[in-house]
N, CA and C of each residue as an Amber inpcrd file, in Angstrom:
protein
   312
  93.0060000 119.9510000  93.9150000  91.4300000 119.3930000  93.4590000
  90.9060000 119.3890000  95.0420000  89.7570000 119.6870000  95.1280000
  89.0180000 119.2730000  96.4530000  87.8680000 117.8770000  95.5730000
  88.3490000 117.5790000  96.8620000  87.9600000 116.4070000  97.0890000
  86.5720000 116.0550000  97.9590000  85.5790000 115.9480000  97.1440000
  83.9900000 116.4360000  97.7790000  83.5880000 114.5810000  98.7320000
  82.2170000 114.6550000 100.0550000  81.9910000 114.1590000 100.3070000
  81.9800000 112.6750000  99.4990000  81.2020000 112.9140000  99.0190000
  80.2840000 112.6520000  97.8160000  80.9930000 111.2940000  97.2610000
  82.0970000 112.2450000  96.4800000  83.2320000 111.3770000  95.4840000
  84.0470000 110.9030000  96.3380000  84.4890000 109.9680000  97.4580000
  85.3200000 109.7170000  98.5140000  84.7210000 107.7470000  98.1300000
  85.4390000 107.5570000  97.8450000  85.2920000 105.8500000  97.8590000
  84.6240000 105.2390000  98.5610000  83.6490000 104.5830000  98.5420000
  83.3550000 103.5010000  99.8120000  83.4560000 103.0180000 100.3110000
  85.0560000 102.0800000  99.9220000  85.3000000 101.5960000 100.9580000
  85.6810000 101.8460000 101.9510000  86.4190000 103.4680000 101.4980000
  87.3400000 103.6880000 101.7900000  86.7680000 104.0410000 103.2870000
  85.2730000 104.6280000 103.1530000  84.8170000 105.6330000 104.2830000
  84.6490000 104.2350000 104.9700000  83.8770000 103.1420000 104.4740000
  83.8670000 101.5610000 105.4530000  85.0630000 101.6690000 106.8090000
  86.5090000 101.9960000 105.8790000  87.2770000 102.0660000 106.8830000
  87.5900000 102.4870000 107.7990000  87.3390000 103.3810000 107.1280000
  87.2920000 105.2900000 108.5330000  85.9560000 104.6490000 109.7360000
  85.1670000 103.9810000 109.2720000  83.7180000 103.8690000 110.0840000
  84.4930000 102.9790000 111.0740000  84.6750000 101.6210000 110.3010000
  85.3630000 100.7780000 111.4390000  86.3470000 100.9950000 112.3390000
  87.7320000 101.9610000 111.6060000  88.2660000 102.2820000 112.6570000
  87.4280000 103.4150000 114.0490000  86.9920000 104.2440000 113.7500000
  86.2040000 105.0090000 114.4050000  85.4740000 104.6870000 115.3950000
  84.7980000 103.4100000 114.8870000  84.0190000 102.2650000 115.7380000
  84.7580000 101.7880000 116.7960000  85.7990000 101.3120000 116.4360000
  86.8400000 100.4660000 117.1730000  86.9220000 101.7920000 118.1510000
  87.6140000 102.9540000 117.6320000  88.2690000 103.8030000 118.5490000
  86.9930000 104.4600000 120.2840000  85.9960000 104.6650000 119.2380000
  85.1600000 105.0990000 120.7090000  84.6410000 103.9650000 121.1000000
  84.3850000 102.4780000 120.6770000  84.3060000 101.6000000 121.9290000
  84.9120000 101.1590000 123.1520000  86.2020000 101.8560000 123.0740000
  86.5930000 101.4720000 124.3050000  86.4160000 102.3700000 125.2360000
  85.8270000 101.6950000 126.8430000  85.1710000 102.5200000 127.3450000
  85.9460000 102.8610000 128.5890000  87.4230000 102.7390000 128.2160000
  88.4340000 103.3420000 129.7640000  88.9090000 103.9050000 129.1660000
  88.6870000 105.1140000 127.9100000  89.3480000 106.0460000 127.3620000
  88.4190000 106.8070000 126.5870000  88.9090000 108.3050000 127.0970000
  88.0170000 109.2550000 126.2110000  87.5830000 109.1720000 125.2430000
  86.6620000 109.1340000 124.0630000  86.5060000 109.6200000 122.5290000
  87.0410000 110.0350000 122.4150000  87.9720000 111.5150000 122.6540000
  88.1050000 111.8480000 121.8830000  89.4870000 111.6710000 121.1140000
  90.0140000 112.0340000 119.4000000  90.5030000 111.7240000 119.3940000
  92.7150000 111.8030000 119.7720000  92.4370000 112.8410000 120.5460000
  94.0240000 113.8600000 121.3650000  93.8480000 112.5700000 122.1130000
  93.0850000 112.3830000 123.5380000  92.7570000 111.4940000 124.4500000
  93.6590000 109.7710000 124.0770000  92.7980000 109.5330000 122.4670000
  93.1390000 107.8450000 122.0620000  94.4410000 108.2190000 121.4260000
  95.2030000 108.3740000 121.0410000  96.1690000 108.7940000 120.3530000
  97.3400000 108.5310000 122.0050000  96.9840000 109.5270000 122.4630000
  97.4390000 109.5570000 124.1940000  97.5670000 108.5670000 124.7210000
  96.4770000 107.8140000 124.5100000  96.3770000 106.2130000 125.8020000
  97.3310000 105.1970000 125.4240000  96.8310000 105.9380000 123.7000000
  97.8390000 104.4650000 122.9680000  99.3990000 104.6770000 123.5070000
 100.2250000 105.4150000 123.4050000 101.1430000 105.2650000 124.3490000
 101.5570000 104.3890000 125.2530000 100.8170000 103.8550000 125.8420000
 100.4370000 103.1680000 127.5720000 100.6080000 101.7190000 126.6340000
 100.2630000 101.4240000 125.4520000 100.1400000 100.2230000 124.5930000
 101.6310000 100.0250000 124.1620000 102.4820000 100.5390000 124.4760000
 103.7480000 100.9650000 123.7210000 103.9120000 101.9060000 122.3290000
 103.2750000 102.0460000 122.3470000 103.1690000 102.4440000 121.2080000
 104.3310000 103.8700000 121.4040000 104.5850000 104.5990000 120.1270000
 105.1380000 106.0280000 120.3510000 104.4570000 106.7840000 120.7900000
 105.0020000 108.4010000 120.9340000 104.2450000 108.9190000 121.2960000
 103.8550000 109.9900000 119.6620000 104.7730000 109.5630000 119.4050000
 104.8990000 110.7460000 117.4620000 103.6570000 109.3030000 116.0260000
 102.9940000 108.2090000 117.2890000 103.0480000 107.3870000 115.8820000
 101.7160000 107.6270000 115.4010000 100.8370000 108.8290000 115.2350000
  99.7060000 109.1200000 114.5110000  99.7390000 110.6000000 115.2010000
  98.7830000 111.4830000 113.9650000  98.5320000 112.7970000 114.4700000
  97.3220000 112.7710000 114.2720000  97.2360000 113.8840000 115.6210000
  95.1460000 113.7950000 114.6730000  94.4320000 114.3040000 113.4270000
  95.2980000 115.0690000 113.3250000  94.6660000 115.1520000 111.0720000
  94.9340000 113.9160000 110.9090000  96.0410000 112.9500000 110.9550000
  95.9070000 111.3630000 110.0560000  94.7500000 110.7280000 110.3810000
  94.2440000 110.2810000 111.8240000  93.4740000 109.9070000 112.4780000
  92.1690000 110.5090000 111.7830000  91.9480000 112.3890000 111.4810000
  91.2940000 112.2470000 111.5310000  91.1620000 111.8670000 109.3200000
  91.5450000 112.1350000 108.5790000  91.5420000 111.6600000 107.4070000
  90.6910000 110.4180000 107.0510000  91.7430000 109.5610000 108.0090000
  91.4670000 107.8610000 108.4960000  89.9140000 107.3730000 108.4320000
  89.3740000 108.4560000 109.4990000  88.1420000 108.1570000 109.9030000
  87.0140000 108.2890000 108.6920000  87.9630000 109.6100000 108.3810000
  86.2430000 110.7540000 106.9190000  86.6050000 109.9700000 106.1520000
  87.6190000 109.5150000 105.5800000  87.1650000 108.2120000 104.4430000
  87.9380000 109.2030000 103.6370000  89.3120000 109.6180000 104.1490000
  89.5780000 110.5800000 102.1190000  91.1370000 109.9100000 102.6470000
  91.9190000 108.8300000 103.9700000  92.9150000 108.0520000 103.2280000
  92.6750000 106.7850000 103.7690000  94.0210000 106.0500000 103.5760000
  93.9950000 104.4760000 103.6010000  95.0230000 104.6260000 105.0360000
  95.0770000 103.4760000 106.0550000  96.0100000 103.5040000 106.6970000
  97.4470000 102.9780000 106.1340000  98.1760000 103.6760000 105.8800000
  99.5850000 102.0130000 105.4750000  99.3140000 100.9270000 106.6170000
 100.0950000  99.8570000 106.6410000  99.3110000  98.3750000 106.8700000
 100.4660000  99.0130000 108.2770000 101.4430000  99.1650000 108.4930000
 101.9250000  99.6560000 109.8570000 101.0640000 100.8390000 111.2130000
 100.7830000 101.1770000 110.3430000 100.0950000 102.7200000 111.2170000
  98.4190000 101.3620000 111.4820000  97.6430000 100.6460000 110.4500000
  97.2500000  99.7420000 110.6660000  97.0030000  99.0560000 111.6420000
  98.0650000  98.9480000 112.0420000  98.5240000  97.8470000 112.8050000
  98.9640000  98.5130000 114.2860000  99.2720000  99.5660000 114.2970000
  99.3310000 100.6150000 115.6980000  97.8460000 100.7210000 115.9560000
  97.0920000 100.7220000 114.9520000  94.9600000 100.9060000 115.0760000
  95.0650000 100.2800000 116.0700000  95.0130000  98.9990000 115.3400000
  94.3990000  97.5700000 116.6380000  95.2790000  98.0770000 117.6770000
  96.0650000  97.8330000 117.7280000  97.2750000  97.6870000 119.2510000
  96.1360000  98.9400000 120.5480000  96.5440000 100.3020000 119.5370000
  95.7060000 101.1340000 119.9440000  94.2200000 100.8870000 120.7530000
  93.6880000 100.1330000 119.7840000  92.0400000 100.1060000 120.0400000
  92.0740000  98.8590000 120.8880000  92.3840000  97.8480000 121.0180000
  93.1080000  97.1750000 121.6660000  92.4580000  95.8090000 121.1690000
  92.6240000  95.0870000 119.9110000  92.3960000  94.4850000 119.5710000
  92.8390000  93.7230000 118.4340000  93.1710000  92.7680000 117.7990000
  93.5780000  91.4610000 117.0800000  94.5820000  92.6620000 116.1000000
  95.3450000  93.0930000 115.5890000  95.3770000  93.5790000 114.0260000
  95.4540000  92.4180000 113.0990000  95.2400000  91.0860000 113.5440000
  94.6150000  90.5640000 112.4240000  93.1640000  90.4280000 112.0020000
  92.5320000  90.4480000 113.8300000  91.4110000  90.8050000 113.5290000
  90.2700000  91.9890000 113.0190000  91.7560000  93.7280000 113.2760000
  90.7650000  94.9190000 112.6890000  91.6980000  94.7030000 110.7840000
  92.4340000  94.1250000 110.5040000  93.0290000  93.7450000 108.8650000
  91.5930000  93.2010000 108.5130000  91.5840000  91.6630000 108.9160000
  90.0890000  91.0940000 107.9690000  89.2300000  92.0660000 108.1070000
  88.4370000  92.6790000 109.6250000  87.5980000  93.6760000 109.0230000
  87.2470000  94.6860000 107.8970000  88.8920000  95.5250000 107.8070000
  89.4750000  96.2370000 106.4120000  89.4710000  95.5400000 104.7690000
  89.5170000  94.1300000 104.6710000  89.6070000  93.7300000 103.8050000
  88.6400000  93.2250000 103.9220000  87.3810000  92.8730000 104.5860000
  86.3020000  93.0250000 104.2170000  84.9560000  94.8040000 104.2700000
  85.5610000  95.0200000 104.5390000  84.8960000  96.7860000 103.7820000
  85.0740000  96.5380000 101.4360000  86.8050000  95.8880000 101.5820000
  86.4810000  96.7190000 100.5100000  86.0440000  95.4210000  99.6650000
  85.8590000  93.8470000 100.1150000  85.2110000  92.9380000  99.2330000
  84.0160000  92.6050000  99.4650000  83.3930000  93.8410000  99.9760000
  81.9610000  93.6990000 100.0650000  81.4570000  94.7910000  98.9190000
  82.6090000  95.7630000  98.7400000  82.2840000  96.7030000  98.0500000
  82.1500000  96.7800000  96.0960000  81.4430000  97.1630000  95.3120000
  80.9630000  96.6720000  93.9170000  81.6310000  97.5130000  93.3320000
  82.6420000  98.2830000  93.0030000  82.8170000  99.3150000  92.0450000
  81.9420000  99.8240000  91.1000000  80.6850000  98.5500000  90.5160000
  79.8560000  98.5300000  89.3220000  78.7310000  99.4530000  89.1760000
  78.5070000  98.8990000  90.3910000  77.7360000  99.9950000  90.9530000
  77.0130000 101.4520000  91.8750000  78.5400000 101.0770000  92.9560000
  78.5840000 102.4770000  93.9230000  78.2500000 101.8940000  94.6450000
  77.5870000 100.5420000  95.2330000  77.0810000  99.9370000  96.2770000
  77.5780000  98.7970000  96.9600000  77.2880000  98.6480000  98.2310000
  77.2340000  97.2560000  99.0250000  76.7790000  96.1630000  98.1290000
  77.8290000  95.0960000  98.3970000  77.1400000  93.9850000  97.2290000
  76.3720000  93.0720000  98.7590000  75.1610000  92.4510000  98.5630000
  74.2310000  91.9390000  99.5560000  75.3810000  90.6010000  99.9990000
């Protein structure tokens, strides 16, 4: 079954946007996914900690990262894992599935 952009869960899209914003905000790293993944190894992550395809799927709202992956994304984005977890939780708590929109 093909998933269309309009059929994606809005909360997952918000999570992807959060991850992508933190990745692109890194001023000392080229904003490409491959450079981001490679640069994260200097933070102590393994070279195969995530694939470009997995990162793209997360950022585009197709997949939700596991807790270990979310933790590694926080390390790679040079932010506190607790802060990233809080932002991601907010992406879900702000979503009201009854009206397909965000709660004001």
